Every structure is written in C-alpha cells, then in structure tokens.
N, C-alpha and C positions, 0 to 999 in steps of 0.2 A: 390687446385681445391675442395677437399672434403668439406672443410670448406664453400667455396663459394656456392657448391651444397646445404649443410645444411642450409644455410641462406635463399636460394631461396625457399626451400620447407617450411621452418618455415614462411617465408613472403607470403605464399599462392600464388606462382606463378603456374598458372594452367598447363603450357605447357613448358618443357625443352627439349632441343635437345642436346644429349650427344655424341659427336663424338669420336668413339674408336673402335679398333678391339679387345680389350681385354675385352671380355664379363664376364669373371669369375671374374677378379679384380673389375670391375665397379660394378657388382652385390654384391659383398662382401661389398664395400664401401657404396652402397646404404642401404644395409640391416643393417650396423652398424649405419647409420644416423636414421634409422627407428626405431632402439632400444632405441633413446633418448626420450625426453619428448616433446609432448605427444608420445606414442608409436604408430607406425603405421604398419598396414599390407603391405606386398609387394606382388604384383601379377605381373607375368611374362607372356607375350604373344609372342608366334610364330606362324608362319603360319602353322606349322608341328603339333602343339599340342594344339593350342588355348591358353586360359588363364590357368595358374597354379599358385597356391600360392607358393611364394618362400620358399623352404625347403621340399615341398611335392613331392611325386613321379610323373613323367611326365603323368602317366595314371589317376592321380586325376584331371581331368579337368573340368572346368566349362562348362555347357551343350551348344552346338551350338555356340561356340566363335571362330571357326577356322578363319572364314572370318574376315578381319579387321573391317568392318562395324559393324558386330555383337558383336566384342570384345568392340568397343568403346561404343556402345549403352549399353552393359552389365556394363561398368564401369559407365556410367552416371546414370543407374538406382539404383547403391548402395546407401543406405541411406546417406543423407548429414552428419548425426551425425558421421558416421564411418570415421576414418581417414585412408586413403589409398594412396599408391603409385603405379601407374600402369605403368609397364616397357614394352614398345613395342619394340621388337627386329627386325630390319631389316624391318621396315616399308616403307622404302624409294621406292621401286618398286611399290608401290600401293598409295603413297602420292599424286600423281598428279591426281588420280582419282577424279572427281567432288563429288563423294558419300562420300570417304575418307575425303576428305578436308571439306566437309560440317559437317560431323560427329565430326570432330576435333573441328570445330568452335563452333558447339553445346556444346561440352565437355567443352571447355574453359568458355562459358556463364554460364553453370550449375555449374561449380566448383567454381564460385565467391562466397567468403566468407565462403567456406568450406576447409578442411584439406585434399582435394584430389588433386593429381597432376600426371599428365601424363608425362613420360620420354620416349622421343624417343631416342634408343640406335642403332647406326649404325656406320659402319666405312665410310659412305659416306654422306656428307652432302648435302641434297637436299630439300629445302624449297619452297613451292609454294608461289606466291606473296600474296595470300589471308591470309597467316599466318605470313607474315615477321613482322608485327607490333605486333604480339601476342607471339612469341617464344623468348626464351633466348638461345643461343647456347653457349655450354662449350665444350672445348677439354679436354678429359681425358688424364693426362700427362702419359708418359712412367715411369716405375719405376726408382726411384732415387737410389743413392748409398746405402742408408740404407735398401731399399727394395731389391736391389740386394745381399747385404751383408748377409740378411736372407737366400735368395737361396743358396748361396755359403755355408753357414754354415750348411745347411741341407745336402749338397751333401758331405762335408767334414766329418760330423759326429764327431767322437772323434779325428780326425786327426788334427794337427797343422800345420799352416802356418805362416812365417815370415810376419810381418807388411807390408814390402815392397812388398813381394809376393802377398799378399792379395790385396794390393792397385792397383797393376798392372793387376790382373785378374778382379777386379771390373772396373776399368776404362776401361778395353778392352770391357766389356760387356755393358757399357752405349751406350743407344741407342736400345738397344733389349728390346722386350717384356718380361713379366716374363716367358711365356712358351718357348720363344726362348733361353732366359738365362739358364733354366732348361735343355733344349735339348743339348745346345752347351757344358754345364758343364758335362753332361753325355757322350757326344761325347767324350770330352777330356779324361774323365776317361777310357772309352772303349779303346781308342787309345793308351793311355800311361800307362794304369793299375793304375794310380793315378793322382790326380789334383795337380800341382804344377805350379810355376812360368814359367817354360818352355813351359807350353801349351797355352800362351798367343796367339800365332800364330793361333791356332785353333778355339780360340774364335774370332779372327779378321776375320777369314774365314767366320763365319757367318755374320758379318757386310758386307762383300762383297757380299754375297747372298741377303742380305737386299737391297743393291744398286741395284743389278741386276734386282731384283723383281720391284723395282721402274720404270725401264724402261726409265726414263729421265735422270738420273743421271749415271755417268760412273765412276767405281773406276779405277784410274790410278795409275800403279806402275812403277816408273821411276828408272833405273839403274844407269843414269847418275848422277854425283855430279855437285855442282855449279862450281867446277874448270874446268868442261868440256866446260863452257861458255867463249869464248875469249872475253877480254875487259869488258866494262860495269863496271869498277871498284866502280864508285859512287854509281850505282844501288845495286851491291853486298854488298858494304859497309854497306848500309841502311838497307838490308835484314839481314846481320850478326848482327847488333846492336839490331835488334829485334827477335833474334832467342829464347830468353827466355820470349818473351813478354806474353805468356800465362800461366806462372807459377804463383804460389801462393806467391813466392818471389816478383814477379813485382807487384802483388795486394798489399802486404803489403808495398811495397815502395811507393805506390800511383799512379801507373801508370795505365792509362785506357787501355783497350783492344784495340789493332789495329783493324781498321775496314776494310781497304783494299787498294789496289793502282790500277790505270790505266796506263798501258804501251802503249804508242802511238809510232809509229815509221814505217820506211820503212819496207815492206814485207821482210822476210828472214833474218832478223838481229838478230834473237834470243830472241824475246819477249816470244813466247810459251815455248822454252826451259827454259829460266829463271824461268817462273812460275812453270813448273814441278818440277826442280830441287829444288826449294825452300821447296817443301814438304821433301825431304831428309834433307835439312839443318835445318829445324825447328822440324823434327820428328814428323810431323802431316800427317793423311790421306789426299790425294788430290782427290777431286770429280770434275768430268768435267760436267757442266750443257750444254746441249745440247738444245739450244733454238728452233731448228727445230722440236724436238720432243714434246715440249711443246704445240705447236699449233695443236689443233684438232677441226676439224670443224663437228665432227659427231653430236655433241649436244651442245645446247647453254649453255655456262658457263664452258664446259668441260676444255677448254684451261686454265681459270684462276684457276680451280681446280687442274690441273696438275702442274701449277706453285707453288701453295700453298703447295701441297703434297712433290715436290722436296724440297722447302725450309724447310719444316717442317722436312723431312728426314735428310737434312744436319744439321739441328740444333740438332737433336736427337742424332748424333753421334760427336758433336762437343766435344772439339776443333778440327777444319778441316779447310782446304783450298777449297774454292769454285772457280774453275776456269771457266771462260767464254771467250772463244777464239773468236775474231773477233765480238766483241760487236756492232761495227758499222753495221754490216749486220743483226744482231739480232734485233735491236730496229730502224732500218733506216726508216721504214715506219710508225713509232708509231704516228707521229703529223698528218698525213692525213688519218688514217686508216678508218675513219668513213665512206668514200664513198667506200672503196675497200673490208672490211672485217666486216663491222658493228660495228666497233669500238673496236674490240678484241684486236688488237695491243695496242691501247691506254690504255685499261684497264690493259693489262698485265704489260705495261710499269709504269703506275701509281702504281700497286701493288708491283712491285720490287723496284721502287724508295722510296716507303713508308717503305718497309721491310729494305732497305739499310740503311736508315735515323734512323730507331727507333729500329733495332734489338739491343738486349742485350746479346745474346748469342755469345759464341768466334767462330765465323764462318768469316774467313779473306777471302775477295772477291779480287781475282786477274783477272783483265780483261785486254784483249789486243784489240788494234784497229789500223786499216791501215788508214781508211779515216776519219780524225777529222770532215770534214764538214758535214759528215752524222749523226754525233751524236747529239742527242738532247741537248740543251743548259743545260737542268737540270743536266745531268750527270757531266758537269765540274764545277758545283757549288762547292765552299769551304764547306767541311763537309761531302759531299757523300763519298769522298775517303780521306785516310790520305795523300796521294801524287800522283802526275800525273808526270810520267817519259817520257822522249822523247829518243828513241833509234834510233840514226842516223847510217848512213853507217859508217863502221869501219874506224878508221885512220889507218896510215900505221903501227903504232907499234901494234895496235889490229889486223891488218890483218897477222902480223907475228906470233902473238901468235894463231890465228885461223889456220894457216897453221901448226904450231907445234902440235897442238891438233888432228887435222885429220890425219896427217902424222904417229904420234906416235900411233894412234888406229889401223893403218894398217901395220907398220913396226917398228921393234924394233930399228933399227938403222936409224936416219934421219939426220946425219951429212953431208951425201954425197949430200944433198939438198941445194942450195943457197936460204935460206929462205928470206933474205932481197930483193933479185932480184925479186922473185916471189911476194912479198908484193908490190913492186913498179909497176910491170906490172899490177896488177889486181886492179888499183885505180878505184874506183866507184863500186866495186863488194860488194854484200852482204855476209854475212857468208854462207848462203845456196848456193849461187853461186860459192863461193870459193869450197865448198866441192863437188859440182857437176862437177866442172872443174877438180877437182883431181879424181873423179870416172870416169870421161870420159877419162882421160889420162891412167888410170889403164885398162879400157876395151880395149883401142887401143893396148897397150902392151901384155895384155893377149891373144888377137886375135892373135898376132904375135909369141906367145909362148916365151915371153922374160920378163925381169924386166922393170918396168917403170922407166923413167929417168926424170931428169930436163927439157929437151926439150919437152917431151911428154906433161908435164904440161903446159909449156909455149904455146905449140901448142894448148891445149885445152882452155887455157884462151883467146888467140887471136881469136879463133873460136866462143867464147860466147859474146853475146851482152848483157849487163847488164840491169837490170831494171831501173837503174838511167838514162839511156840514152834513153830508149824506152818510158819511162813516166817521162822524166826530169821536165815537167811543174807541175805534181802532186807532185814529190818529193820536188821540190823548194818551193811550196805553202805550203806544210806540215812544212819544216823547217822555213819558214818566221813565221808561226802561233806559233810554238813551241818555237820559240827564247824567247819570252817574258810571255808565259803561261805555261810552263812546265819545269820540272827540267832535266837537261841533265843526261843520264845514264853513259857516258864516263867521267872519271875523268879529262881528260886534259881539256875538254871543261867546266866542272863545276869549276875547278881551275881558268881558265881564266875568266869566269864570276864574280867569286868572286873577283877578282883582279880588273875586270873593275868596279864593284861596289864599 
C-alpha cells in the first residue's frame, strides 16, 4: 500500500482517500514518502487545531484554518512551486457540505500540474457523488507479521523467546492495530509478569474484544467436538481431510486454500452444530455473521458499509471460519429488493458474491440453509463453494448414535436403555427432535421424583409429531432437489450413490 500511495503522489494525483483508524502509522508512512525526491512538506489538518506542519507542536497552527473550508482555501493559496501533502483528518462529517465539496473540487482543479496532494484520512469511507470521479480510495493495511515482530521485540527487550513461542504470539496478534498489539502485550506482561507463549490466550482475548466492537460479527466458542455429531460420516471425512488445509505445508504441496461449503438440509439435523464443531477440529476461530445486523436503514449506504467492515474484520484475523446460519433467510429477498428496500438487499447480495468469488484471504465460509428454493441461483454455481452437502433425516444407525451421544451426556451408565428399540420407534425424527424427546422424558420423571426409564422416552417420542410429517411436502421437495445436485452427508447414502454410478 505504501508503494501504491507513493506512486499516486509522484503521479500528481490531487485527491486521495486513505481509509484507516491508525492515524499515527499512516502519518509516519506519509512522512517517509515525503522525504523522497522531490522532498515535500506535510501539513496535517484537524477540526481542533487547524493546519499544523507535521513534526511541529500543535500550537504552531496556520492562522484561521480550523474550519475545513478555510483550510482547503489555505492549501490552494500555497504557491504552485511548493510541493506539499495536505492531510485532512476526519473530514467525513463535513464532506457532504456543499461548500466543502466545492472547495475540494476547486483544489483538484488548482492542483493540476503541481506537486500538491490532498489526502483525506478517516476510518469511515464517505465520498460525495461530485467527487467520485476525482478521488482514489486506498485502504491502509493492518500491521503484518514483520511490523508486529518489531512491537513484540520492543516489549521483550533483552529477553529471549523460542522461535515457536514468538510465532504463536505474533499469529495471535494478527488482525490487531499496532496500538492494540502494544496494549495487549503490556496486558500480558502485567498479568503474568512476563511475556511468554502461555499468554497467547490473553492476546486472543483482545481479538474477541475487536469482534464485539464490530457489532455485526459474533465470536463463537464451542465446547463440543465433532464426535458429538451423530452420523454425517461423509461430511466429517471431508472436513477431517482438510484439517491442515491452511498450513504452510499445504501451500508447499500446491493445494489451494479452501473457500467454503454450503450445508443444505432438514431443520434440526445438525447443520449448525457441524459448522461450530469444525472450529475445534481445524483449530481456527469461529465468527458468526449476523445478516440481520448488517441491514441498517438509518443512512444510505450504511448497510453496504456494515458488510464491508464485517468482511474486512474477518479477513484481518484470518485464517478463520465465517459462519452464516440460515443463508436462505438472509438473502431470500435479494432478487426483488428494488421495490421493497431501494435495492439495498441486491447490492449487499452482489457485494457478498463478489467477495466470495474473489477473496484471497484464508476465510472459510460455512453457510447453512433449509429452503433451497429461496436461495438465489448464483449461490449454487460451481466455484462459489468447494462443496454443497445435503443433510437428510438420520438413518436408523445414525439415530442409534444420536441416542448414545445424548444419553451419555446425561448419564454415565446407558446400558439399561434399549437403544435399537428407541431408534426404530423414532423413524422420521431429526437429531434435535430426538434430543427434545429425551429432555421431555427426563422432565416427566423429575416431576415424579424418580429416574427416567425406557418407557418415559418411548412415551415422549409417541407424543411428538416430527417435522418430517408436519412439513412432508417441503422435506420431499428438498430431498428430490438434493438427490442430483448435492453431496450426501451420510456415508451410507454416499456409498450407495457411488455404487449406483
């Protein structure tokens, strides 16, 4: 980015928009560029101090330049022979003002053929239509491993860390700003008295704060392992094969980074649980993208900005898993949103598809859906996801496994239950319905102050009407669609289809 910014300044681009919340790092980068040939003076404007030359005390301000209009006029009045970079911090609250927009356009016209450049520096990207054709937008990247290594070395001083411990601390801090990294390293030192590999959890806690501040992403910690999911052996095998897909060894082998997977299926059959437990299997953080929080009608463009910021945050802490639950509800109305929300859903849908197709960062997208007919066709095109899996109602063998898992969670001794009989009785039940029947049986016995039995579970099953019967048409339609278009998650079905082929 620094090289690109240097080229734009040398090429006499009059207006550059630098999106960043790291003012100090960005200023240092601009100052380093200004020291090149030809040397340039750097002036910084803020609404609190007006225009101040970089490196000078804040009280040494240019006269009457606190207002943005006066500051831009002052920059225009500087002699054309002088080479200068004028950095305007947080101009976005004023940029929609007709006077400010006009002054910026006057500055662009005045700067042509000179070595003068205005850089708008702000964490918020807000560009009026009048300036869209004139401005170049750059994202100032977060510090890389090398920059974080310098921060870590400053905190360690003369103390030594093993290469492995240093690597763990640096990777844990990826995605933090320089200031955030400095603070979290200090926090780890204060907490433990010294900075060691064991303080990685403290560094990761700062990432969780970063996610919470974002407001749209949610950091999910799952205690269950993938062995807590009954059945779905074909899907599990696929995930286990890719457990080391984001390592350097995989890159050296020539493997591309996995993009993501879409899991379709009947509600309550473990789609969300398999997505959550993959986080522990792969050893990657799990972020849930809440599409409901993305939509914000308070300001035009705010929803699109929310999505961009959420995806940028996910990329900044990658490698990570981005979990989108019930994708069919999130983008169901995207195709006809022009009449209902001014096209916001369509724009968000397009932005997400473009990111999904073109992303190079190691963000693995795990999406689940129940109603495939509501999904736009673009999602199902080859290349968007590495694989589309279909999770059907559990087979009898899988129901036995589900019963064993849920009984073992609640009782140490489960041999007193006839699991084969229970599995046969609950034909057509989803995993969630099996669990709820078991919970209902336990409540019944608890109310009578006794231990629950086989008969209690059978009675609870008999009293339950499963979704496969109440919504049989929808389940049948989903199965018919998935038979030729998706990969079965159950090993028995997958093996049958291979033999059939």
